[in-house]
N, C-alpha and C positions, 0 to 999 in steps of 0.2 A: 503494499500499500504505499509506504513511504517513497519507495522508488517512482511512483507513478507521479507523485507530488513534485519530486525531484525534477522530472522530465516536463512537468507542467511550467515549474519556474524557468527551467533553461530555455524553453519555448518563448515564454513571454518575455525573457530578457533578451532572446535573438530578436524577436519581432518588434519588440518595444510598444508602449502604449501612448496613444495620443494625449496630448496635454490640452486638458479643457479647463477654461477658467470656471470656478464653481458661480461667478456672477453672471457670465455672458453664456448664451447657449452654443453649442458646437455649430450649429448651423443656424445662421440667422435669416429671419422672413425677409422678404424685400419690404423696403419702408414705402409708406404711402407716397413718397416723392419718386418712387420708382417709375411710376406712369404718368404721363400727361394728362390733364383735363381734356374733357371733349372740346373746350372753347379754344384751344390754341391754334394758332395759324400754322397749317402744313408747311413743313421746311424749315420752321424758326427752330430757334435753339430749345425753345420750351417744348416742342414736338419732338420728345425723346422717350423711347423705352429704356429706362436704366436697368430693367431685368435683362433684355436680349441685346442692348447696344444696336438698336435700328431706330429709325423715326417710328414714333407711336403710330402715326398715321398710315405705315407700311408694315406693321407687326403683324404678321400671320398667326403668329404663336400666341398673341392675346386676343386677336380679332380674326376668328376663322372665317368671317365673312368676306375677308378680302381676298382669300384662296383662289376663288374661281377667277378673277380678274388677272392674278399673275399666271394662272394655267392657261387662260385665253390668249395671253400675249407670248405664251412659250416660254415664259420665266419661272420656271419650276423644278426643283430639284424633288423628283419622286422618291429616290433612296433616303433623303435626309428630312423630308417634308417641310421644306422651306423654300423660298424663292431662290432661284440660282444666284441672283445678283446678291444674295444675302448670304450664301451658304460657303461658310468659313472651311468646312469639311473638305469640300470639292476645290475651293480656292483658298488655300492658307494664306497666301499674301494678300488677300482681300482686306482692304481698310474702310471702315463705314465710319467715318468722322461726323461728330455732333457739330452743326453750325455754329459760329461762335454767337455770343450775346449781341443783340442791337445796341446800338451806343444811343444815348438819349439825346 
Protein backbone atom coordinates (compact mmCIF):
# COMPACT_ATOMS: atom_id res chain seq x y z
CA UNK A 1 0.00 0.00 0.00
CA UNK A 2 2.77 2.47 0.90
CA UNK A 3 4.51 1.72 -2.42
CA UNK A 4 1.37 2.87 -4.25
CA UNK A 5 1.41 6.19 -2.37
CA UNK A 6 5.11 6.59 -3.11
CA UNK A 7 4.43 6.20 -6.86
CA UNK A 8 1.58 8.70 -6.69
CA UNK A 9 3.93 11.16 -4.99
CA UNK A 10 6.61 10.61 -7.64
CA UNK A 11 4.04 11.04 -10.41
CA UNK A 12 2.67 14.26 -8.92
CA UNK A 13 6.16 15.64 -8.47
CA UNK A 14 7.05 14.82 -12.07
CA UNK A 15 3.86 16.24 -13.54
CA UNK A 16 3.69 19.24 -11.30
CA UNK A 17 0.54 20.87 -10.13
CA UNK A 18 -0.92 24.09 -11.50
CA UNK A 19 -0.62 27.09 -9.26
CA UNK A 20 -4.02 28.55 -8.54
CA UNK A 21 -4.51 31.62 -6.44
CA UNK A 22 -7.08 31.05 -3.71
CA UNK A 23 -8.60 34.47 -4.45
CA UNK A 24 -8.92 34.26 -8.26
CA UNK A 25 -10.59 31.45 -10.19
CA UNK A 26 -8.34 29.28 -12.37
CA UNK A 27 -10.36 30.22 -15.46
CA UNK A 28 -11.93 33.63 -15.46
CA UNK A 29 -15.19 34.32 -17.22
CA UNK A 30 -15.22 37.01 -19.91
CA UNK A 31 -15.97 40.41 -18.48
CA UNK A 32 -19.04 42.40 -19.44
CA UNK A 33 -16.78 44.60 -21.58
CA UNK A 34 -15.73 41.59 -23.66
CA UNK A 35 -18.61 42.35 -26.02
CA UNK A 36 -19.70 45.55 -27.71
CA UNK A 37 -23.17 46.91 -27.21
CA UNK A 38 -25.64 46.80 -30.07
CA UNK A 39 -25.48 50.59 -30.47
CA UNK A 40 -21.83 50.85 -31.57
CA UNK A 41 -20.85 51.87 -35.08
CA UNK A 42 -19.62 48.85 -37.08
CA UNK A 43 -15.92 49.18 -37.84
CA UNK A 44 -15.29 51.51 -34.89
CA UNK A 45 -12.94 50.90 -31.97
CA UNK A 46 -15.95 50.08 -29.81
CA UNK A 47 -17.12 47.41 -32.30
CA UNK A 48 -14.92 44.68 -30.84
CA UNK A 49 -15.50 41.21 -29.45
CA UNK A 50 -12.88 40.92 -26.73
CA UNK A 51 -13.62 37.23 -26.32
CA UNK A 52 -12.81 36.27 -29.94
CA UNK A 53 -10.65 39.25 -31.03
CA UNK A 54 -12.70 40.17 -34.10
CA UNK A 55 -15.17 42.98 -34.78
CA UNK A 56 -18.33 42.29 -32.79
CA UNK A 57 -20.43 43.07 -35.87
CA UNK A 58 -18.65 40.18 -37.66
CA UNK A 59 -18.34 37.69 -34.81
CA UNK A 60 -20.07 34.51 -35.95
CA UNK A 61 -19.18 32.76 -32.69
CA UNK A 62 -21.32 35.23 -30.75
CA UNK A 63 -23.95 35.85 -33.42
CA UNK A 64 -24.78 32.73 -35.40
CA UNK A 65 -27.16 34.65 -37.67
CA UNK A 66 -24.08 36.08 -39.45
CA UNK A 67 -22.90 32.67 -40.67
CA UNK A 68 -25.18 32.53 -43.73
CA UNK A 69 -23.80 35.81 -45.09
CA UNK A 70 -20.20 34.62 -44.78
CA UNK A 71 -21.09 31.29 -46.41
CA UNK A 72 -22.95 33.08 -49.23
CA UNK A 73 -19.82 35.04 -50.11
CA UNK A 74 -17.60 31.93 -49.98
CA UNK A 75 -15.83 33.20 -46.84
CA UNK A 76 -16.26 30.18 -44.61
CA UNK A 77 -13.90 27.60 -43.10
CA UNK A 78 -16.07 24.52 -42.76
CA UNK A 79 -13.37 22.66 -40.81
CA UNK A 80 -13.10 25.25 -38.01
CA UNK A 81 -16.58 26.81 -38.12
CA UNK A 82 -15.49 30.43 -38.58
CA UNK A 83 -15.12 32.75 -41.57
CA UNK A 84 -11.97 31.91 -43.55
CA UNK A 85 -11.04 35.59 -43.25
CA UNK A 86 -10.98 35.09 -39.46
CA UNK A 87 -9.56 31.55 -39.26
CA UNK A 88 -6.28 31.79 -37.41
CA UNK A 89 -5.85 28.01 -37.54
CA UNK A 90 -5.73 27.93 -41.35
CA UNK A 91 -3.98 31.31 -41.54
CA UNK A 92 -1.56 31.46 -38.58
CA UNK A 93 -0.05 34.76 -39.80
CA UNK A 94 -3.49 36.42 -39.87
CA UNK A 95 -3.64 39.62 -37.87
CA UNK A 96 -7.03 41.12 -37.12
CA UNK A 97 -6.39 44.47 -35.49
CA UNK A 98 -8.80 46.53 -33.49
CA UNK A 99 -9.34 49.98 -35.02
CA UNK A 100 -7.83 52.85 -33.03
CA UNK A 101 -10.00 55.00 -30.78
CA UNK A 102 -11.50 58.03 -32.48
CA UNK A 103 -9.88 61.28 -31.48
CA UNK A 104 -12.26 63.86 -30.01
